[in-house]
C-alpha positions as CSV (number, residue, x, y, z in Angstrom):
1,M,61.3,-91.9,147.0
2,E,64.6,-90.4,148.0
3,E,66.7,-89.8,145.4
4,Q,70.7,-90.4,146.2
5,Y,74.1,-91.0,144.3
6,I,77.2,-92.6,145.0
7,S,80.8,-92.0,143.9
8,V,82.8,-94.1,142.3
9,P,85.9,-94.2,139.9
10,L,85.4,-93.7,136.2
11,N,87.4,-95.1,133.5
12,C,87.0,-92.0,130.7
13,R,88.1,-92.4,126.9
14,Y,90.0,-90.1,125.0
15,F,92.1,-89.8,121.9
16,Q,95.4,-88.0,121.3
17,L,97.3,-86.9,117.8
18,K,101.0,-86.6,118.6
19,A,102.7,-83.3,116.8
20,E,104.9,-84.1,114.3
21,G,108.3,-82.4,114.9
22,Q,108.8,-79.9,117.5
23,A,105.0,-79.2,119.4
24,R,104.2,-75.5,119.8
25,A,100.9,-75.8,120.9
26,H,98.3,-78.2,122.4
27,W,94.5,-78.4,121.6
28,Y,91.7,-79.8,123.3
29,V,88.5,-80.5,121.1
30,L,85.4,-81.2,122.5
31,H,82.6,-83.1,120.1
32,G,79.3,-82.3,119.5
33,Y,76.4,-84.0,120.3
34,G,75.9,-87.8,118.8
35,Q,79.7,-87.8,117.6
36,L,82.5,-89.9,119.0
37,A,85.8,-88.7,119.7
38,R,88.0,-91.5,117.7
39,Y,86.1,-89.8,114.3
40,F,85.8,-86.3,115.6
41,I,89.7,-86.1,115.9
42,K,90.5,-87.0,112.6
43,K,88.8,-83.7,111.4
44,F,92.2,-82.6,113.1
45,T,94.9,-84.6,111.4
46,K,96.7,-81.5,109.7
47,L,97.1,-79.7,112.9
48,S,99.6,-82.5,114.2
49,A,101.4,-82.0,110.9
50,N,102.0,-78.2,111.8
51,G,103.4,-79.2,115.4
52,I,100.1,-79.6,117.1
53,H,99.4,-82.1,119.8
54,V,95.4,-82.6,119.9
55,T,93.7,-84.5,122.8
56,A,90.2,-85.1,122.1
57,P,88.0,-86.4,125.6
58,E,84.6,-88.2,124.9
59,G,80.9,-87.5,126.6
60,L,80.2,-89.7,129.0
61,H,77.0,-90.7,127.4
62,R,76.9,-93.2,124.7
63,F,73.9,-93.7,122.8
64,Y,72.7,-95.7,119.8
65,L,71.7,-92.8,117.4
66,E,68.9,-94.2,115.8
67,G,66.8,-97.2,117.6
68,S,68.8,-100.2,119.7
69,S,71.5,-101.1,117.2
70,G,73.6,-99.6,114.5
71,R,76.0,-96.8,114.8
72,V,77.1,-95.0,118.3
73,G,77.4,-91.6,119.4
74,A,78.2,-89.3,122.5
75,S,77.0,-86.5,124.3
76,W,78.0,-84.1,127.5
77,M,74.9,-84.1,129.1
78,T,71.0,-83.9,128.7
79,K,68.2,-81.8,130.7
80,E,67.7,-84.6,133.0
81,D,70.3,-84.3,136.0
82,R,71.9,-81.9,134.1
83,E,73.8,-80.6,137.1
84,T,75.2,-83.8,138.0
85,D,76.4,-84.4,134.3
86,I,78.0,-80.8,134.2
87,A,79.8,-81.8,137.4
88,N,81.0,-85.1,136.0
89,Y,82.7,-83.7,133.2
90,I,84.4,-81.1,134.3
91,Q,85.6,-83.1,137.0
92,V,86.9,-85.5,133.9
93,L,88.4,-82.7,131.9
94,N,90.2,-81.2,134.6
95,A,91.6,-84.3,135.3
96,L,92.8,-84.5,132.5
97,H,94.0,-81.2,131.4
98,H,96.4,-81.4,134.0
99,N,97.5,-84.7,133.6
100,N,98.7,-84.0,130.0
101,E,100.1,-80.3,131.2
102,R,102.6,-82.0,133.1
103,A,104.6,-82.6,129.8
104,N,103.6,-79.9,128.0
105,D,103.6,-76.9,130.3
106,K,105.3,-74.6,128.0
107,L,102.9,-75.0,124.7
108,E,100.1,-72.6,123.7
109,R,96.9,-73.9,125.0
110,V,93.9,-73.7,122.7
111,L,90.1,-75.2,123.5
112,F,87.9,-75.9,120.6
113,G,84.7,-76.8,121.1
114,F,82.4,-77.6,118.2
115,S,78.3,-77.7,118.7
116,Q,77.3,-78.8,121.7
117,G,81.0,-78.8,122.9
118,C,80.8,-75.4,122.8
119,A,78.8,-75.4,125.8
120,T,81.0,-77.7,127.2
121,A,84.1,-75.8,126.6
122,M,82.6,-72.7,128.1
123,R,81.7,-74.8,131.3
124,W,85.0,-76.2,131.5
125,L,86.7,-73.1,130.9
126,C,84.8,-71.0,133.9
127,L,83.9,-73.9,136.4
128,G,87.0,-75.8,136.1
129,D,90.7,-75.3,137.3
130,V,92.0,-74.8,134.2
131,S,93.4,-71.4,131.6
132,F,94.0,-71.7,127.9
133,D,95.8,-68.9,125.4
134,H,92.8,-69.1,122.8
135,V,89.0,-70.4,123.0
136,I,87.6,-71.4,119.8
137,M,83.6,-72.2,119.6
138,W,82.3,-73.3,116.2
139,A,78.7,-73.6,115.3
140,G,78.0,-73.3,119.0
141,S,77.3,-70.4,121.7
142,F,77.4,-69.8,125.5
143,P,75.4,-71.5,127.9
144,T,72.9,-69.4,129.8
145,D,73.4,-70.5,132.9
146,L,76.7,-68.9,133.2
147,P,76.9,-65.1,134.0
148,L,78.5,-63.2,131.8
149,G,80.7,-61.2,134.1
150,E,82.3,-64.9,135.4
151,V,82.8,-65.0,131.6
152,K,84.3,-61.9,130.6
153,A,86.6,-62.4,133.7
154,K,87.7,-65.8,132.5
155,L,88.5,-64.7,129.1
156,K,90.3,-61.5,130.6
157,N,93.8,-62.7,129.1
158,T,92.3,-65.4,126.6
159,K,92.1,-64.8,122.8
160,L,88.2,-65.5,121.8
161,T,87.2,-66.6,118.0
162,L,83.2,-67.9,116.9
163,V,83.3,-69.7,113.8
164,I,80.1,-70.5,111.9
165,G,79.2,-71.3,108.3
166,D,77.2,-69.1,106.1
167,D,74.7,-72.2,105.7
168,D,74.6,-73.6,109.2
169,E,71.2,-75.3,109.4
170,F,71.2,-74.8,113.2
171,I,72.8,-71.6,113.6
172,K,70.7,-69.0,111.8
173,S,71.6,-65.5,111.2
174,Q,69.1,-64.1,113.9
175,H,71.1,-66.3,116.8
176,I,74.6,-64.5,115.2
177,I,73.0,-61.4,115.7
178,E,71.7,-62.0,119.5
179,L,75.2,-63.6,120.2
180,Q,77.1,-60.5,119.3
181,D,74.6,-58.0,120.7
182,L,75.2,-60.5,124.3
183,L,79.1,-60.2,123.8
184,D,79.1,-56.5,122.8
185,Q,77.0,-55.5,125.6
186,A,79.1,-57.6,128.2
187,N,82.4,-56.0,126.3
188,I,83.9,-59.5,125.9
189,E,86.2,-59.2,122.9
190,Y,86.1,-61.5,120.2
191,D,87.0,-61.9,116.3
192,L,84.1,-63.7,114.2
193,L,85.2,-66.2,111.5
194,R,82.7,-67.1,108.5
195,F,82.7,-69.7,105.8
196,Q,80.5,-71.0,103.0
197,G,79.3,-74.5,104.3
198,G,77.2,-75.7,106.9
199,H,77.1,-77.8,110.2
200,H,80.5,-79.0,110.0
201,I,84.1,-78.4,110.4
202,D,85.5,-77.1,107.1
203,E,89.1,-77.8,106.7
204,F,90.4,-74.8,104.9
205,T,88.9,-72.4,107.5
206,L,90.2,-74.4,110.6
207,L,93.9,-73.7,109.2
208,K,93.4,-70.6,109.0
209,L,92.9,-70.6,112.7
210,I,97.0,-72.1,113.6
């Protein structure tokens, strides 16, 4: 048996909220495992009311969340053939970014990742042809396959903010301590923002970030 690949054009879905009034920033928001961009972007509606464009790309893999019917979610990758999936979504996100930035090159650029979207965001920052003014990692962590030196270099002129709920069922206290130790050892500067809540996007805390 021989494993082979073929390259084909892809139609990749994304959703946008246009800024109300004069735009001042453009946020790229990457959803978590099992979410769809059309619903995820609704969590950022108040950003558009504050002069922010919001773009929410969707993971390339959609699936039924339970069984073979019902609600559908999307994923950025799984453990199967992960390198190919990473290369594919980096290519897609690069194309989306360059298409959008032709008209918005003077806006502040913010990269926001939630849960699985955090690892996707950090890989895109390090492996893609992009740069951002601010990276926000909400309820997630760095992918272990990225060298910290490379991460530090990419974040040299970029603000990094970590956001974690006190009652997050997936991000425990020990995980937070280990993440902070990792960043401190690599001399990567960051802000840590906590809120009372679980594994979700808290609107009040989100508005603090703008």
